[in-house]
MOPAC internal coordinates of N, CA, C and O (Angstrom, degrees):
PM7 1SCF
backbone

  N    0.0000 0     0.00 0     0.00 0    0    0    0
  C    1.4405 1     0.00 0     0.00 0    1    0    0
  C    1.5209 1   111.16 1     0.00 0    2    1    0
  O    1.2310 1   120.01 1   139.20 1    3    2    1
  N    1.3408 1   117.58 1   -40.80 1    3    2    1
  C    1.4631 1   120.51 1   179.11 1    5    3    2
  C    1.5169 1   111.06 1   -63.01 1    6    5    3
  O    1.2310 1   120.77 1   140.17 1    7    6    5
  N    1.3058 1   116.13 1   -39.83 1    7    6    5
  C    1.4587 1   121.00 1  -177.94 1    9    7    6
  C    1.5370 1   110.27 1   -64.10 1   10    9    7
  O    1.2310 1   119.54 1   138.76 1   11   10    9
  N    1.3353 1   118.48 1   -41.24 1   11   10    9
  C    1.4641 1   122.76 1   179.05 1   13   11   10
  C    1.5160 1   110.56 1   -63.82 1   14   13   11
  O    1.2310 1   119.64 1   136.22 1   15   14   13
  N    1.3121 1   118.29 1   -43.78 1   15   14   13
  C    1.4687 1   121.92 1   179.75 1   17   15   14
  C    1.5230 1   110.40 1   -64.14 1   18   17   15
  O    1.2310 1   120.41 1   137.98 1   19   18   17
  N    1.3337 1   116.83 1   -42.02 1   19   18   17
  C    1.4621 1   120.49 1   178.75 1   21   19   18
  C    1.5241 1   110.95 1   -62.89 1   22   21   19
  O    1.2310 1   120.22 1   137.00 1   23   22   21
  N    1.3416 1   117.18 1   -43.00 1   23   22   21
  C    1.4572 1   121.65 1   179.84 1   25   23   22
  C    1.5204 1   110.80 1   -63.99 1   26   25   23
  O    1.2310 1   119.79 1   137.83 1   27   26   25
  N    1.3191 1   118.01 1   -42.17 1   27   26   25
  C    1.4651 1   121.84 1   177.99 1   29   27   26
  C    1.5156 1   110.27 1   -63.39 1   30   29   27
  O    1.2310 1   120.09 1   137.99 1   31   30   29
  N    1.3166 1   117.43 1   -42.01 1   31   30   29
  C    1.4570 1   121.86 1   178.43 1   33   31   30
  C    1.5181 1   110.40 1   -64.82 1   34   33   31
  O    1.2310 1   119.73 1   139.10 1   35   34   33
  N    1.3159 1   118.11 1   -40.90 1   35   34   33
  C    1.4541 1   123.13 1   179.18 1   37   35   34
  C    1.5213 1   111.08 1   -63.57 1   38   37   35
  O    1.2310 1   119.83 1   136.55 1   39   38   37
  N    1.3427 1   117.94 1   -43.45 1   39   38   37
  C    1.4650 1   121.95 1   178.43 1   41   39   38
  C    1.5177 1   110.71 1   -63.87 1   42   41   39
  O    1.2310 1   120.15 1   139.32 1   43   42   41
  N    1.3304 1   117.32 1   -40.68 1   43   42   41
  C    1.4684 1   120.81 1  -179.75 1   45   43   42
  C    1.5256 1   110.68 1   -66.92 1   46   45   43
  O    1.2310 1   119.89 1   147.26 1   47   46   45
  N    1.3203 1   117.82 1   -32.74 1   47   46   45
  C    1.4585 1   121.02 1  -178.82 1   49   47   46
  C    1.5273 1   111.81 1   -70.00 1   50   49   47
  O    1.2310 1   119.43 1   151.17 1   51   50   49
  N    1.3359 1   118.69 1   -28.83 1   51   50   49
  C    1.4528 1   121.04 1  -177.43 1   53   51   50
  C    1.5214 1   113.57 1   -99.65 1   54   53   51
  O    1.2310 1   119.19 1   179.67 1   55   54   53
  N    1.3033 1   119.14 1    -0.33 1   55   54   53
  C    1.4666 1   121.69 1   178.39 1   57   55   54
  C    1.5227 1   108.60 1   -71.39 1   58   57   55
  O    1.2310 1   120.54 1   -43.41 1   59   58   57
  N    1.3330 1   116.57 1   136.59 1   59   58   57
  C    1.4655 1   121.88 1   178.78 1   61   59   58
  C    1.5240 1   108.30 1   -94.81 1   62   61   59
  O    1.2310 1   119.77 1   -74.25 1   63   62   61
  N    1.3448 1   118.05 1   105.75 1   63   62   61
  C    1.4595 1   119.48 1  -177.70 1   65   63   62
  C    1.5241 1   111.28 1   -72.35 1   66   65   63
  O    1.2310 1   120.64 1   -34.28 1   67   66   65
  N    1.3142 1   116.38 1   145.72 1   67   66   65
  C    1.4599 1   122.86 1   175.98 1   69   67   66
  C    1.5240 1   106.99 1  -120.51 1   70   69   67
  O    1.2310 1   120.25 1   -55.82 1   71   70   69
  N    1.3197 1   117.12 1   124.18 1   71   70   69
  C    1.4468 1   122.43 1  -178.39 1   73   71   70
  C    1.5163 1   109.10 1  -114.53 1   74   73   71
  O    1.2310 1   120.00 1   -43.42 1   75   74   73
  N    1.3233 1   117.61 1   136.58 1   75   74   73
  C    1.4647 1   121.29 1   179.12 1   77   75   74
  C    1.5155 1   108.92 1  -124.33 1   78   77   75
  O    1.2310 1   120.91 1   -47.32 1   79   78   77
  N    1.3364 1   115.86 1   132.68 1   79   78   77
  C    1.4568 1   119.92 1   174.71 1   81   79   78
  C    1.5146 1   108.26 1  -151.92 1   82   81   79
  O    1.2310 1   120.76 1   -51.83 1   83   82   81
  N    1.3072 1   116.15 1   128.17 1   83   82   81
  C    1.4552 1   120.16 1   176.92 1   85   83   82
  C    1.5163 1   114.44 1    62.30 1   86   85   83
  O    1.2310 1   120.22 1  -147.66 1   87   86   85
  N    1.3196 1   117.18 1    32.34 1   87   86   85
  C    1.4607 1   119.44 1   178.71 1   89   87   86
  C    1.5154 1   113.82 1    84.08 1   90   89   87
  O    1.2310 1   119.54 1  -173.22 1   91   90   89
  N    1.3119 1   118.47 1     6.78 1   91   90   89
  C    1.4578 1   122.17 1   179.86 1   93   91   90
  C    1.5162 1   109.29 1  -109.06 1   94   93   91
  O    1.2310 1   120.64 1   -47.59 1   95   94   93
  N    1.3076 1   116.39 1   132.41 1   95   94   93
  C    1.4564 1   121.21 1   177.47 1   97   95   94
  C    1.5184 1   107.69 1  -108.64 1   98   97   95
  O    1.2310 1   120.78 1   -49.77 1   99   98   97
  N    1.3012 1   116.12 1   130.23 1   99   98   97
  C    1.4593 1   120.71 1   179.84 1  101   99   98
  C    1.5143 1   109.14 1  -119.21 1  102  101   99
  O    1.2310 1   120.95 1   -48.00 1  103  102  101
  N    1.3103 1   115.80 1   132.00 1  103  102  101
  C    1.4578 1   121.59 1   177.69 1  105  103  102
  C    1.5165 1   107.99 1  -117.17 1  106  105  103
  O    1.2310 1   121.06 1   -33.56 1  107  106  105
  N    1.2994 1   115.58 1   146.44 1  107  106  105
  C    1.4556 1   118.63 1   172.59 1  109  107  106
  C    1.5184 1   107.84 1  -124.05 1  110  109  107
  O    1.2310 1   120.81 1   -33.57 1  111  110  109
  N    1.2759 1   116.05 1   146.43 1  111  110  109
  C    1.4573 1   120.90 1  -178.27 1  113  111  110
  C    1.5196 1   109.43 1   147.58 1  114  113  111
  O    1.2310 1   120.84 1    16.51 1  115  114  113
  N    1.3178 1   116.00 1  -163.49 1  115  114  113
  C    1.4593 1   121.40 1  -179.08 1  117  115  114
  C    1.5109 1   110.44 1  -130.13 1  118  117  115
  O    1.2310 1   120.85 1   -31.21 1  119  118  117
  N    1.3169 1   115.99 1   148.79 1  119  118  117
  C    1.4555 1   121.49 1   172.01 1  121  119  118
  C    1.5233 1   106.21 1   -89.92 1  122  121  119
  O    1.2310 1   120.61 1   -62.78 1  123  122  121
  N    1.3111 1   116.44 1   117.22 1  123  122  121
  C    1.4605 1   120.79 1  -175.96 1  125  123  122
  C    1.5298 1   111.77 1   -76.39 1  126  125  123
  O    1.2310 1   120.06 1   145.15 1  127  126  125
  N    1.3262 1   117.49 1   -34.85 1  127  126  125
  C    1.4557 1   121.86 1   178.53 1  129  127  126
  C    1.5195 1   107.97 1  -132.63 1  130  129  127
  O    1.2310 1   120.69 1   -34.47 1  131  130  129
  N    1.3076 1   116.28 1   145.53 1  131  130  129
  C    1.4600 1   120.17 1   177.78 1  133  131  130
  C    1.5267 1   109.26 1   -66.16 1  134  133  131
  O    1.2310 1   119.76 1   -34.98 1  135  134  133
  N    1.3304 1   118.07 1   145.02 1  135  134  133
  C    1.4657 1   120.30 1   178.93 1  137  135  134
  C    1.5251 1   110.77 1   -75.96 1  138  137  135
  O    1.2310 1   121.01 1    -2.06 1  139  138  137
  N    1.3015 1   115.67 1   177.94 1  139  138  137
  C    1.4640 1   121.37 1   176.93 1  141  139  138
  C    1.5241 1   109.77 1   -65.27 1  142  141  139
  O    1.2310 1   120.60 1   -33.41 1  143  142  141
  N    1.3120 1   116.46 1   146.59 1  143  142  141
  C    1.4571 1   121.60 1   172.21 1  145  143  142
  C    1.5283 1   106.71 1   -89.94 1  146  145  143
  O    1.2310 1   120.17 1   -57.89 1  147  146  145
  N    1.3234 1   117.28 1   122.11 1  147  146  145
  C    1.4637 1   121.81 1  -177.73 1  149  147  146
  C    1.5200 1   109.79 1  -104.26 1  150  149  147
  O    1.2310 1   121.24 1   -38.61 1  151  150  149
  N    1.3214 1   115.23 1   141.39 1  151  150  149
  C    1.4668 1   120.26 1   176.89 1  153  151  150
  C    1.5246 1   109.14 1  -146.91 1  154  153  151
  O    1.2310 1   121.24 1   -17.33 1  155  154  153
  N    1.3167 1   115.24 1   162.67 1  155  154  153
  C    1.4692 1   122.26 1   176.84 1  157  155  154
  C    1.5257 1   107.08 1  -126.92 1  158  157  155
  O    1.2310 1   119.91 1   -96.34 1  159  158  157
  N    1.3478 1   117.77 1    83.66 1  159  158  157
  C    1.4651 1   121.03 1  -175.30 1  161  159  158
  C    1.5288 1   113.71 1   -64.73 1  162  161  159
  O    1.2310 1   120.09 1   154.43 1  163  162  161
  N    1.3250 1   117.44 1   -25.57 1  163  162  161
  C    1.4571 1   120.91 1   176.93 1  165  163  162
  C    1.5257 1   107.92 1  -147.40 1  166  165  163
  O    1.2310 1   119.69 1   -20.13 1  167  166  165
  N    1.3311 1   118.19 1   159.87 1  167  166  165
  C    1.4682 1   119.83 1   179.70 1  169  167  166
  C    1.5316 1   111.05 1   -57.57 1  170  169  167
  O    1.2310 1   121.00 1   -46.08 1  171  170  169
  N    1.3154 1   115.69 1   133.92 1  171  170  169
  C    1.4545 1   120.54 1   178.09 1  173  171  170
  C    1.5097 1   114.77 1    80.45 1  174  173  171
  O    1.2310 1   119.67 1  -164.69 1  175  174  173
  N    1.3251 1   118.24 1    15.31 1  175  174  173
  C    1.4620 1   121.73 1  -178.80 1  177  175  174
  C    1.5239 1   109.94 1  -132.04 1  178  177  175
  O    1.2310 1   120.42 1   -42.71 1  179  178  177
  N    1.3320 1   116.79 1   137.29 1  179  178  177
  C    1.4612 1   122.93 1   177.55 1  181  179  178
  C    1.5186 1   107.63 1  -125.87 1  182  181  179
  O    1.2310 1   120.69 1   -51.56 1  183  182  181
  N    1.3345 1   116.28 1   128.44 1  183  182  181
  C    1.4616 1   121.52 1   179.14 1  185  183  182
  C    1.5200 1   108.42 1  -120.56 1  186  185  183
  O    1.2310 1   120.96 1   -51.25 1  187  186  185
  N    1.3233 1   115.77 1   128.75 1  187  186  185
  C    1.4590 1   122.32 1   173.20 1  189  187  186
  C    1.5166 1   106.93 1  -105.92 1  190  189  187
  O    1.2310 1   120.13 1   -55.28 1  191  190  189
  N    1.3241 1   117.36 1   124.72 1  191  190  189
  C    1.4644 1   120.38 1  -179.18 1  193  191  190
  C    1.5251 1   109.81 1  -132.24 1  194  193  191
  O    1.2310 1   121.22 1   -17.21 1  195  194  193
  N    1.3194 1   115.27 1   162.79 1  195  194  193
  C    1.4615 1   123.22 1  -178.87 1  197  195  194
  C    1.5326 1   111.64 1    53.10 1  198  197  195
  O    1.2310 1   120.71 1  -142.22 1  199  198  197
  N    1.3376 1   116.25 1    37.78 1  199  198  197
  C    1.4667 1   121.13 1   177.48 1  201  199  198
  C    1.5168 1   109.40 1   -78.38 1  202  201  199
  O    1.2310 1   119.63 1   -46.58 1  203  202  201
  N    1.3282 1   118.31 1   133.42 1  203  202  201
  C    1.4658 1   118.72 1   174.37 1  205  203  202
  C    1.5228 1   109.30 1   -66.11 1  206  205  203
  O    1.2310 1   120.41 1   -29.72 1  207  206  205
  N    1.3087 1   116.83 1   150.28 1  207  206  205
  C    1.4619 1   120.76 1  -177.62 1  209  207  206
  C    1.5283 1   111.59 1   -57.65 1  210  209  207
  O    1.2310 1   120.11 1   151.85 1  211  210  209
  N    1.3270 1   117.39 1   -28.15 1  211  210  209
  C    1.4662 1   121.24 1   179.40 1  213  211  210
  C    1.5300 1   112.14 1   -69.06 1  214  213  211
  O    1.2310 1   119.59 1   166.91 1  215  214  213
  N    1.3318 1   118.39 1   -13.09 1  215  214  213
  C    1.4670 1   121.03 1  -178.92 1  217  215  214
  C    1.5310 1   112.58 1   -78.70 1  218  217  215
  O    1.2310 1   119.91 1   170.02 1  219  218  217
  N    1.3382 1   117.78 1    -9.98 1  219  218  217
  C    1.4616 1   119.11 1   176.60 1  221  219  218
  C    1.5216 1   108.70 1   -61.38 1  222  221  219
  O    1.2310 1   120.81 1   -47.15 1  223  222  221
  N    1.3027 1   116.06 1   132.85 1  223  222  221
  C    1.4564 1   120.67 1  -177.70 1  225  223  222
  C    1.5128 1   113.23 1    97.42 1  226  225  223
  O    1.2310 1   119.98 1   168.34 1  227  226  225
  N    1.3360 1   117.64 1   -11.66 1  227  226  225
  C    1.4641 1   119.68 1   173.24 1  229  227  226
  C    1.5307 1   107.88 1   -60.29 1  230  229  227
  O    1.2310 1   119.58 1   -18.45 1  231  230  229
  N    1.3037 1   118.40 1   161.55 1  231  230  229
  C    1.4695 1   121.82 1  -176.61 1  233  231  230
  C    1.5288 1   109.70 1  -107.10 1  234  233  231
  O    1.2310 1   120.96 1   -51.36 1  235  234  233
  N    1.3322 1   115.76 1   128.64 1  235  234  233
  C    1.4542 1   123.38 1   176.11 1  237  235  234
  C    1.5213 1   106.91 1  -105.50 1  238  237  235
  O    1.2310 1   120.36 1   -53.61 1  239  238  237
  N    1.3468 1   116.92 1   126.39 1  239  238  237
  C    1.4653 1   121.19 1  -173.85 1  241  239  238
  C    1.5242 1   110.27 1  -130.68 1  242  241  239
  O    1.2310 1   120.46 1   -32.61 1  243  242  241
  N    1.3375 1   116.73 1   147.39 1  243  242  241
  C    1.4524 1   122.23 1   177.77 1  245  243  242
  C    1.5210 1   109.11 1  -122.44 1  246  245  243
  O    1.2310 1   121.24 1   -41.60 1  247  246  245
  N    1.3394 1   115.23 1   138.40 1  247  246  245
  C    1.4624 1   121.89 1   178.44 1  249  247  246
  C    1.5188 1   108.69 1  -136.41 1  250  249  247
  O    1.2310 1   119.77 1   -42.14 1  251  250  249
  N    1.3362 1   118.05 1   137.86 1  251  250  249
  C    1.4640 1   120.17 1   176.72 1  253  251  250
  C    1.5278 1   110.61 1   -73.46 1  254  253  251
  O    1.2310 1   120.43 1   -34.81 1  255  254  253
  N    1.3150 1   116.79 1   145.19 1  255  254  253
  C    1.4614 1   122.34 1   174.79 1  257  255  254
  C    1.5185 1   107.80 1  -110.21 1  258  257  255
  O    1.2310 1   120.81 1   -51.73 1  259  258  257
  N    1.2922 1   116.05 1   128.27 1  259  258  257
  C    1.4577 1   119.71 1  -178.82 1  261  259  258
  C    1.5167 1   111.06 1    84.85 1  262  261  259
  O    1.2310 1   121.18 1    20.82 1  263  262  261
  N    1.3179 1   115.35 1  -159.18 1  263  262  261
  C    1.4661 1   121.26 1  -176.73 1  265  263  262
  C    1.5182 1   110.38 1   -97.43 1  266  265  263
  O    1.2310 1   121.13 1  -111.32 1  267  266  265
  N    1.3050 1   115.45 1    68.68 1  267  266  265
  C    1.4612 1   120.91 1   178.10 1  269  267  266
  C    1.5251 1   108.71 1  -125.24 1  270  269  267
  O    1.2310 1   121.15 1   -20.15 1  271  270  269
  N    1.3006 1   115.41 1   159.85 1  271  270  269
  C    1.4689 1   119.72 1   177.51 1  273  271  270
  C    1.5163 1   109.25 1   -66.32 1  274  273  271
  O    1.2310 1   120.66 1   -23.68 1  275  274  273
  N    1.3109 1   116.34 1   156.32 1  275  274  273
  C    1.4536 1   120.84 1   177.48 1  277  275  274
  C    1.5231 1   111.77 1   -68.35 1  278  277  275
  O    1.2310 1   121.00 1    -1.95 1  279  278  277
  N    1.3036 1   115.68 1   178.05 1  279  278  277
  C    1.4645 1   121.14 1   179.84 1  281  279  278
  C    1.5109 1   109.11 1  -149.16 1  282  281  279
  O    1.2310 1   121.42 1   -14.26 1  283  282  281
  N    1.3157 1   114.89 1   165.74 1  283  282  281
  C    1.4548 1   121.63 1   176.11 1  285  283  282
  C    1.5122 1   108.86 1  -123.11 1  286  285  283
  O    1.2310 1   121.07 1   -25.55 1  287  286  285
  N    1.3234 1   115.55 1   154.45 1  287  286  285
  C    1.4556 1   122.10 1   173.09 1  289  287  286
  C    1.5105 1   108.29 1   -95.32 1  290  289  287
  O    1.2310 1   120.36 1   -41.71 1  291  290  289
  N    1.3119 1   116.92 1   138.29 1  291  290  289
  C    1.4614 1   122.32 1   177.82 1  293  291  290
  C    1.5202 1   107.58 1  -114.73 1  294  293  291
  O    1.2310 1   120.35 1   -60.23 1  295  294  293
  N    1.3235 1   116.94 1   119.77 1  295  294  293
  C    1.4620 1   122.48 1   175.77 1  297  295  294
  C    1.5194 1   106.93 1   -74.97 1  298  297  295
  O    1.2310 1   120.40 1   -66.89 1  299  298  297
  N    1.3280 1   116.83 1   113.11 1  299  298  297
  C    1.4688 1   121.48 1  -173.55 1  301  299  298
  C    1.5312 1   112.77 1   -65.65 1  302  301  299
  O    1.2310 1   119.18 1   152.37 1  303  302  301
  N    1.3264 1   119.16 1   -27.63 1  303  302  301
  C    1.4669 1   119.43 1  -178.85 1  305  303  302
  C    1.5269 1   112.22 1   -87.15 1  306  305  303
  O    1.2310 1   120.07 1   144.61 1  307  306  305
  N    1.3310 1   117.48 1   -35.39 1  307  306  305
  C    1.4689 1   120.22 1  -177.03 1  309  307  306
  C    1.5249 1   112.61 1   -96.76 1  310  309  307
  O    1.2310 1   120.25 1   158.34 1  311  310  309
  N    1.3276 1   117.13 1   -21.66 1  311  310  309
  C    1.4581 1   120.61 1  -179.30 1  313  311  310
  C    1.5173 1   113.83 1    81.61 1  314  313  311
  O    1.2310 1   119.83 1  -179.22 1  315  314  313
  N    1.3285 1   117.93 1     0.78 1  315  314  313
  C    1.4654 1   120.26 1   179.12 1  317  315  314
  C    1.5160 1   109.73 1   -78.22 1  318  317  315
  O    1.2310 1   121.35 1   -26.42 1  319  318  317
  N    1.3402 1   115.03 1   153.58 1  319  318  317
  C    1.4580 1   118.45 1   177.92 1  321  319  318
  C    1.5154 1   110.20 1  -144.85 1  322  321  319
  O    1.2310 1   121.47 1   -36.73 1  323  322  321
  N    1.3262 1   114.79 1   143.27 1  323  322  321
  C    1.4591 1   121.84 1  -179.60 1  325  323  322
  C    1.5235 1   108.34 1  -171.92 1  326  325  323
  O    1.2310 1   120.79 1    -8.07 1  327  326  325
  N    1.3183 1   116.10 1   171.93 1  327  326  325
  C    1.4621 1   121.00 1   175.60 1  329  327  326
  C    1.5155 1   111.83 1   -74.06 1  330  329  327
  O    1.2310 1   120.67 1   160.08 1  331  330  329
  N    1.3413 1   116.33 1   -19.92 1  331  330  329
  C    1.4575 1   122.65 1   177.27 1  333  331  330
  C    1.5255 1   108.27 1  -142.39 1  334  333  331
  O    1.2310 1   120.56 1   -52.43 1  335  334  333
  N    1.3274 1   116.54 1   127.57 1  335  334  333
  C    1.4659 1   121.85 1  -177.87 1  337  335  334
  C    1.5225 1   110.45 1  -129.47 1  338  337  335
  O    1.2310 1   120.14 1   -28.50 1  339  338  337
  N    1.3310 1   117.33 1   151.50 1  339  338  337
  C    1.4615 1   118.89 1   171.54 1  341  339  338
  C    1.5281 1   109.44 1   -76.66 1  342  341  339
  O    1.2310 1   120.81 1   -35.05 1  343  342  341
  N    1.3114 1   116.05 1   144.95 1  343  342  341
  C    1.4621 1   121.02 1   176.89 1  345  343  342
  C    1.5239 1   107.43 1   -76.37 1  346  345  343
  O    1.2310 1   120.60 1   -54.37 1  347  346  345
  N    1.3252 1   116.47 1   125.63 1  347  346  345
  C    1.4585 1   121.58 1   179.88 1  349  347  346
  C    1.5203 1   109.79 1  -124.80 1  350  349  347
  O    1.2310 1   120.55 1   -24.22 1  351  350  349
  N    1.3072 1   116.56 1   155.78 1  351  350  349
  C    1.4609 1   121.69 1  -179.38 1  353  351  350
  C    1.5214 1   109.94 1   -84.55 1  354  353  351
  O    1.2310 1   120.43 1   -66.42 1  355  354  353
  N    1.3268 1   116.79 1   113.58 1  355  354  353
  C    1.4574 1   121.13 1   175.63 1  357  355  354
  C    1.5287 1   110.07 1   -89.32 1  358  357  355
  O    1.2310 1   120.48 1   141.27 1  359  358  357
  N    1.3296 1   116.68 1   -38.73 1  359  358  357
  C    1.4641 1   121.96 1   178.96 1  361  359  358
  C    1.5256 1   108.31 1  -136.67 1  362  361  359
  O    1.2310 1   120.09 1   -55.16 1  363  362  361
  N    1.3254 1   117.43 1   124.84 1  363  362  361
  C    1.4631 1   123.04 1  -178.56 1  365  363  362
  C    1.5208 1   108.37 1  -104.94 1  366  365  363
  O    1.2310 1   120.42 1   -39.55 1  367  366  365
  N    1.3390 1   116.80 1   140.45 1  367  366  365
  C    1.4623 1   120.44 1   179.15 1  369  367  366
  C    1.5260 1   110.52 1   -67.01 1  370  369  367
  O    1.2310 1   120.75 1   -18.61 1  371  370  369
  N    1.3201 1   116.17 1   161.39 1  371  370  369
  C    1.4664 1   121.41 1  -178.45 1  373  371  370
  C    1.5187 1   112.82 1   -58.95 1  374  373  371
  O    1.2310 1   120.45 1   143.06 1  375  374  373
  N    1.3340 1   116.75 1   -36.94 1  375  374  373
  C    1.4727 1   118.98 1  -179.09 1  377  375  374
  C    1.5309 1   112.26 1   -87.24 1  378  377  375
  O    1.2310 1   120.27 1  -174.05 1  379  378  377
  N    1.3119 1   117.09 1     5.95 1  379  378  377
  C    1.4678 1   125.04 1   177.09 1  381  379  378
  C    1.5294 1   112.82 1    56.29 1  382  381  379
  O    1.2310 1   120.40 1  -148.20 1  383  382  381
  N    1.3301 1   116.83 1    31.80 1  383  382  381
  C    1.4552 1   119.88 1   179.89 1  385  383  382
  C    1.5337 1   112.24 1   -99.71 1  386  385  383
  O    1.2310 1   120.39 1   162.90 1  387  386  385
  N    1.3290 1   116.87 1   -17.10 1  387  386  385
  C    1.4622 1   119.44 1   179.50 1  389  387  386
  C    1.5291 1   109.80 1  -153.20 1  390  389  387
  O    1.2310 1   121.72 1   -11.11 1  391  390  389
  N    1.3428 1   114.32 1   168.89 1  391  390  389
  C    1.4583 1   119.68 1   179.95 1  393  391  390
  C    1.5222 1   109.97 1  -143.64 1  394  393  391
  O    1.2310 1   121.17 1    -9.02 1  395  394  393
  N    1.3140 1   115.36 1   170.98 1  395  394  393
  C    1.4543 1   120.79 1   175.76 1  397  395  394
  C    1.5241 1   108.70 1  -135.85 1  398  397  395
  O    1.2310 1   121.02 1   -20.63 1  399  398  397
  N    1.3166 1   115.65 1   159.37 1  399  398  397
  C    1.4605 1   121.29 1   176.48 1  401  399  398
  C    1.5197 1   108.90 1  -151.02 1  402  401  399
  O    1.2310 1   121.31 1   -20.43 1  403  402  401
  N    1.3233 1   115.10 1   159.57 1  403  402  401
  C    1.4648 1   121.60 1  -173.19 1  405  403  402
  C    1.5300 1   108.73 1  -131.49 1  406  405  403
  O    1.2310 1   121.10 1   -44.47 1  407  406  405
  N    1.3311 1   115.50 1   135.53 1  407  406  405
  C    1.4616 1   122.01 1  -179.08 1  409  407  406
  C    1.5273 1   109.61 1  -131.33 1  410  409  407
  O    1.2310 1   121.32 1   -30.22 1  411  410  409
  N    1.3165 1   115.08 1   149.78 1  411  410  409
  C    1.4673 1   121.37 1   176.85 1  413  411  410
  C    1.5233 1   107.26 1  -116.14 1  414  413  411
  O    1.2310 1   120.61 1   -36.78 1  415  414  413
  N    1.3285 1   116.44 1   143.22 1  415  414  413
  C    1.4608 1   122.15 1   177.11 1  417  415  414
  C    1.5139 1   107.84 1   -93.90 1  418  417  415
  O    1.2310 1   120.46 1   -57.36 1  419  418  417
  N    1.3190 1   116.73 1   122.64 1  419  418  417
  C    1.4621 1   122.04 1  -179.56 1  421  419  418
  C    1.5324 1   108.27 1  -117.98 1  422  421  419
  O    1.2310 1   120.01 1   -72.95 1  423  422  421
  N    1.3501 1   117.59 1   107.05 1  423  422  421
  C    1.4715 1   120.46 1   178.77 1  425  423  422
  C    1.5295 1   110.74 1   -62.38 1  426  425  423
  O    1.2310 1   121.03 1   -31.61 1  427  426  425
  N    1.3410 1   115.64 1   148.39 1  427  426  425
  C    1.4647 1   121.05 1   179.87 1  429  427  426
  C    1.5248 1   112.52 1   -69.95 1  430  429  427
  O    1.2310 1   119.76 1   155.88 1  431  430  429
  N    1.3282 1   118.06 1   -24.12 1  431  430  429
  C    1.4688 1   120.73 1   179.62 1  433  431  430
  C    1.5206 1   109.37 1  -125.59 1  434  433  431
  O    1.2310 1   121.02 1   -18.03 1  435  434  433
  N    1.3077 1   115.65 1   161.97 1  435  434  433
  C    1.4672 1   121.56 1  -179.61 1  437  435  434
  C    1.5228 1   111.65 1   -94.89 1  438  437  435
  O    1.2310 1   120.11 1  -146.11 1  439  438  437
  N    1.3148 1   117.40 1    33.89 1  439  438  437
  C    1.4570 1   119.71 1  -177.92 1  441  439  438
  C    1.5247 1   110.28 1   -70.66 1  442  441  439
  O    1.2310 1   120.49 1   -42.80 1  443  442  441
  N    1.3297 1   116.67 1   137.20 1  443  442  441
  C    1.4637 1   119.61 1   178.76 1  445  443  442
  C    1.5281 1   110.32 1   -72.50 1  446  445  443
  O    1.2310 1   120.77 1   -18.10 1  447  446  445
  N    1.2994 1   116.13 1   161.90 1  447  446  445
  C    1.4532 1   120.49 1   178.45 1  449  447  446
  C    1.5216 1   111.55 1   106.93 1  450  449  447
  O    1.2310 1   121.94 1     5.91 1  451  450  449
  N    1.3219 1   113.90 1  -174.09 1  451  450  449
  C    1.4525 1   120.19 1  -177.06 1  453  451  450
  C    1.5200 1   109.64 1  -107.23 1  454  453  451
  O    1.2310 1   120.53 1   -45.11 1  455  454  453
  N    1.3031 1   116.59 1   134.89 1  455  454  453
  C    1.4546 1   122.39 1   176.20 1  457  455  454
  C    1.5240 1   108.30 1  -119.21 1  458  457  455
  O    1.2310 1   120.95 1   -28.41 1  459  458  457
  N    1.3223 1   115.80 1   151.59 1  459  458  457
  C    1.4575 1   120.94 1  -179.48 1  461  459  458
  C    1.5189 1   108.90 1  -116.44 1  462  461  459
  O    1.2310 1   121.08 1   -46.59 1  463  462  461
  N    1.3339 1   115.54 1   133.41 1  463  462  461
  C    1.4553 1   121.73 1  -178.83 1  465  463  462
  C    1.5162 1   110.04 1  -130.03 1  466  465  463
  O    1.2310 1   121.12 1   -28.47 1  467  466  465
  N    1.2987 1   115.46 1   151.53 1  467  466  465
  C    1.4669 1   122.39 1   173.82 1  469  467  466
  C    1.5207 1   107.19 1  -105.33 1  470  469  467
  O    1.2310 1   120.41 1   -58.48 1  471  470  469
  N    1.3301 1   116.82 1   121.52 1  471  470  469
  C    1.4592 1   122.13 1   176.35 1  473  471  470
  C    1.5198 1   106.31 1  -109.11 1  474  473  471
  O    1.2310 1   120.52 1   -57.28 1  475  474  473
  N    1.3414 1   116.62 1   122.72 1  475  474  473
  C    1.4568 1   120.44 1  -178.10 1  477  475  474
  C    1.5251 1   109.54 1  -126.37 1  478  477  475
  O    1.2310 1   121.45 1   -25.56 1  479  478  477
  N    1.3211 1   114.83 1   154.44 1  479  478  477
  C    1.4670 1   120.72 1   177.72 1  481  479  478
  C    1.5217 1   107.86 1  -122.37 1  482  481  479
  O    1.2310 1   121.07 1   -50.27 1  483  482  481
  N    1.3245 1   115.56 1   129.73 1  483  482  481
  C    1.4575 1   122.27 1   178.95 1  485  483  482
  C    1.5163 1   107.85 1  -110.44 1  486  485  483
  O    1.2310 1   120.80 1   -65.11 1  487  486  485
  N    1.3398 1   116.07 1   114.89 1  487  486  485
  C    1.4457 1   120.94 1   176.26 1  489  487  486
  C    1.5082 1   108.34 1   -82.96 1  490  489  487
  O    1.2310 1   120.51 1   -48.54 1  491  490  489
  N    1.3059 1   116.63 1   131.46 1  491  490  489
  C    1.4670 1   120.63 1  -177.43 1  493  491  490
  C    1.4952 1   111.66 1   -82.99 1  494  493  491
  O    1.2310 1   120.10 1   180.00 1  495  494  493

């Protein structure tokens, strides 16, 4: 019985509470590894670099902003494309501590003009 109570107390001590009020979500805790560094070196291209190896399998998603047609992400190394893709390592550093990957944004329609998209990454 003592062991069960101690284990329950230990689990409660390490739980990261999330509080929401007025549309604001607050998290407490620590980031154990830095996330991927994201950049857009040219229009329609997204590069993730210095990703920790644990970030493989995270989900990369694209959403249109405003009244524009949707788009898909194209994984430049694997050739796969979808509105949501898993993050994969295209190039791994020599010390195998991080990786990078490259994606292209492919609009669903060939409409001329500029469209704005939100690309987000969800770490699992």
